[in-house]
C-alpha positions in Angstrom: 84.2 67.0 77.9 86.2 68.5 80.8 87.9 71.8 80.3 91.7 72.1 80.5 92.8 74.1 83.5 94.0 77.6 82.7 97.4 78.9 83.7 97.3 80.7 87.0 99.1 84.0 87.4 100.5 84.7 90.8 100.5 88.3 92.0 102.3 90.0 94.9 100.6 93.0 96.5 102.4 96.3 97.2 101.7 99.5 99.1 102.9 102.5 97.2 103.8 105.9 98.8 104.0 108.8 96.4 106.1 112.0 96.7 103.1 114.1 97.7 102.5 111.8 100.7 99.5 109.9 99.3 99.3 106.1 99.5 97.8 103.4 97.3 97.4 100.0 98.8 97.4 96.5 97.3 98.8 97.3 93.9 99.2 94.0 92.0 102.5 93.0 90.4 103.2 89.7 88.5 105.2 87.5 90.8 107.3 86.3 87.8 108.9 89.8 87.6 110.2 89.6 91.2 113.0 87.7 92.8 116.6 87.2 91.7 119.3 89.7 92.4 117.0 92.7 91.8 114.6 91.6 94.5 111.5 93.9 94.5 113.1 96.6 92.3 111.2 95.4 89.1 107.9 96.0 91.0 108.6 99.7 91.0 109.0 99.8 87.2 105.8 97.7 86.8 103.8 100.0 89.1 105.2 103.1 87.3 104.0 101.6 84.0 100.5 101.0 85.5 100.5 104.6 86.7 101.4 105.8 83.2 98.5 103.8 81.7 96.1 105.2 84.3 97.2 108.7 83.7 96.8 108.4 79.9 93.2 107.4 80.4 92.4 109.9 83.1 94.3 112.9 81.8 96.0 113.5 85.2 99.8 113.3 85.2 101.3 110.4 87.2 102.8 111.0 90.6 106.4 110.2 91.4 106.9 107.1 93.6 108.7 107.7 96.9 108.7 104.1 98.1 107.1 100.7 97.8 106.7 97.9 100.3 105.0 94.5 100.2 101.6 94.4 101.7 101.2 92.2 104.7 99.0 89.2 104.7 
């Protein structure tokens, strides 16, 4: 019997620059969060949430985000 196809989640990749000047490339954000009147602003909140989860596991406090830009293809 054939399997049913699973729902595909689309992601948009972002480059993140932090207040200390460090950069992280290709951070994934769910494409369903983006668009509309807010544009890419929801991506910043999603990346901040990812950073909080990472900092809880590592014990290192999260860095403040200076800017985000979409990664080029």
